C-alpha positions as CSV (number, residue, x, y, z in Angstrom):
1,X,91.8,113.9,101.3
2,X,89.5,112.6,104.1
3,X,87.3,110.9,101.4
4,X,90.2,109.1,99.7
5,X,89.5,105.3,99.3
6,X,92.5,104.2,97.3
7,X,96.1,105.2,97.1
8,X,98.3,103.6,94.5
9,X,102.0,104.7,94.4
10,X,103.4,101.5,93.0
11,X,106.4,101.3,90.7
12,X,107.9,104.7,91.3
13,X,111.1,106.0,92.9
14,X,109.6,107.3,96.1
15,X,112.0,107.0,99.0
16,X,112.4,107.7,102.7
17,X,109.9,107.1,105.5
18,X,106.2,106.9,104.9
19,X,104.3,110.0,106.0
20,X,102.7,109.7,109.4
21,X,99.7,111.6,107.9
22,X,98.8,108.6,105.8
23,X,97.4,107.0,108.9
24,X,94.8,109.9,109.0
25,X,92.8,108.7,105.9
26,X,89.6,107.4,107.5
27,X,88.1,105.8,104.4
28,X,91.2,104.3,102.9
29,X,90.4,100.8,101.6
30,X,93.4,100.2,99.4
31,X,97.0,101.1,99.9
32,X,99.5,99.9,97.3
33,X,103.1,100.9,97.8
34,X,105.0,98.2,95.9
35,X,108.3,98.7,94.1
36,X,109.6,102.0,95.6
37,X,112.5,102.7,97.9
38,X,110.6,103.4,101.1
39,X,112.6,102.9,104.3
40,X,112.2,103.0,108.1
41,X,109.1,101.7,109.9
42,X,105.4,101.7,109.2
43,X,104.1,104.6,111.2
44,X,102.0,103.8,114.3
45,X,99.4,106.0,112.9
46,X,98.7,103.2,110.3
47,X,97.0,101.3,113.1
48,X,94.0,103.7,112.5
49,X,93.6,102.5,108.9
50,X,90.8,100.2,110.1
51,X,88.8,100.5,106.8
52,X,91.8,98.9,104.8
53,X,90.9,96.0,102.6
54,X,93.9,95.7,100.5
55,X,97.6,96.4,101.6
56,X,100.7,95.7,99.4
57,X,104.1,96.9,100.2
58,X,106.5,94.5,98.4
59,X,109.9,95.5,97.0
60,X,110.9,98.3,99.4
61,X,113.5,98.7,102.1
62,X,111.6,98.8,105.4
63,X,113.6,98.0,108.5
64,X,111.3,96.5,111.2
65,X,109.2,93.5,112.2
66,X,105.8,93.1,110.6
67,X,103.7,95.3,112.9
68,X,101.1,93.5,115.0
69,X,98.5,96.2,114.3
70,X,98.1,94.9,110.8
71,X,96.5,91.7,112.1
72,X,95.0,93.2,115.3
73,X,93.5,96.5,114.1
74,X,92.8,96.0,110.4
75,X,89.6,93.9,110.7
76,X,88.4,94.5,107.1
77,X,91.6,93.3,105.5
78,X,91.0,90.9,102.7
79,X,94.2,90.9,100.8
80,X,97.7,91.6,102.2
81,X,100.9,91.1,100.2
82,X,104.3,91.8,101.8
83,X,107.1,90.5,99.5
84,X,110.8,91.4,99.9
85,X,109.8,94.6,101.6
86,X,112.5,94.7,104.3
87,X,109.9,93.7,107.0
88,X,110.6,90.6,108.9
89,X,109.0,88.0,111.1
90,X,107.8,86.3,113.1
91,X,104.2,86.5,111.9
92,X,102.3,88.5,114.6
93,X,99.4,86.8,116.3
94,X,96.4,87.0,113.9
95,X,93.6,88.4,115.8
96,X,90.3,89.8,114.4
97,X,91.5,89.9,110.9
98,X,90.4,86.4,110.4
99,X,88.5,87.6,107.4
100,X,91.6,87.6,105.3
101,X,91.2,85.9,101.9
102,X,94.7,86.1,100.6
103,X,97.9,86.5,102.7
104,X,101.3,86.7,101.0
105,X,104.3,87.2,103.5
106,X,107.1,86.0,101.0
107,X,110.8,86.7,101.5
108,X,110.2,88.4,104.8
109,X,112.9,86.5,106.9
110,X,110.1,84.9,109.0
111,X,111.4,82.4,111.5
112,X,110.0,79.7,113.7
113,X,106.9,77.5,113.2
114,X,103.7,78.1,111.4
115,X,101.6,80.1,113.8
116,X,98.6,78.2,115.1
117,X,96.5,81.3,114.7
118,X,96.4,80.6,111.0
119,X,93.9,77.8,111.7
120,X,91.4,80.4,112.8
121,X,91.3,82.2,109.4
122,X,88.1,80.5,108.0
123,X,88.2,82.7,104.9
124,X,91.8,82.2,103.9
125,X,91.9,81.0,100.3
126,X,95.6,81.8,99.4
127,X,98.5,81.5,101.8
128,X,102.0,82.2,100.5
129,X,104.8,82.1,103.1
130,X,107.5,81.0,100.6
131,X,111.2,81.9,100.9
132,X,111.3,82.5,104.6
133,X,113.0,80.6,107.3
134,X,110.1,78.7,108.8
135,X,111.1,75.4,110.4
136,X,110.0,72.3,112.2
137,X,107.1,70.1,111.3
138,X,103.9,71.4,109.9
139,X,101.7,70.9,112.9
140,X,98.7,72.9,111.8
141,X,95.8,72.1,109.5
142,X,94.5,74.4,106.8
143,X,92.2,72.2,104.8
144,X,90.2,75.1,103.4
145,X,93.1,76.9,102.0
146,X,92.9,76.5,98.1
147,X,96.4,77.7,97.3
148,X,99.4,77.1,99.6
149,X,102.9,78.1,98.9
150,X,105.6,77.1,101.4
151,X,108.6,76.9,99.0
152,X,112.1,77.8,100.2
153,X,111.6,77.2,103.9
154,X,113.3,74.6,106.3
155,X,110.3,72.4,107.2
156,X,111.1,68.8,108.4
157,X,109.0,65.7,109.0
158,X,106.3,64.1,107.0
159,X,104.0,66.1,104.7
160,X,100.7,66.4,106.7
161,X,97.8,64.1,105.7
162,X,95.4,67.1,105.1
163,X,97.7,68.2,102.3
164,X,98.1,64.7,100.8
165,X,94.3,64.1,100.7
166,X,93.3,67.3,99.2
167,X,92.5,67.8,95.4
168,X,93.4,71.6,95.6
169,X,96.3,73.3,94.0
170,X,99.2,73.3,96.4
């Protein structure tokens, strides 16, 4: 299986912990695990999935924080969707994965303010942080984001000028 580039196991009844061996797939570009009954933590071996471009794990029952290796090691990542997966926040520091085009971390129990590291993501086109527990004023600027979803959080203060002056869909 060392040549496998895509693994799609969505919409099944798989359960239990994810196999550690999945982290040993050196060419994996797409890992889609939505809508199963996976539990536990993402294996540390997943840090080695450095060729990953698409990662989706919504609608599962994981029990940990969003691992930092996702944003530190997966430098080729373009699309990440973690929705109601059981994983929780805060959002880890976003390092070299600044090439992300679409990031959805919805219903992840993310707390705190919007991380300033989001401003370093020059390729980000879609950002969905809806239905979390983000709070405070929006103190960052993301004028290049085309679609921004912040519904269902606890933000306060004025709507930032960069949002008001855009003609993009928000």
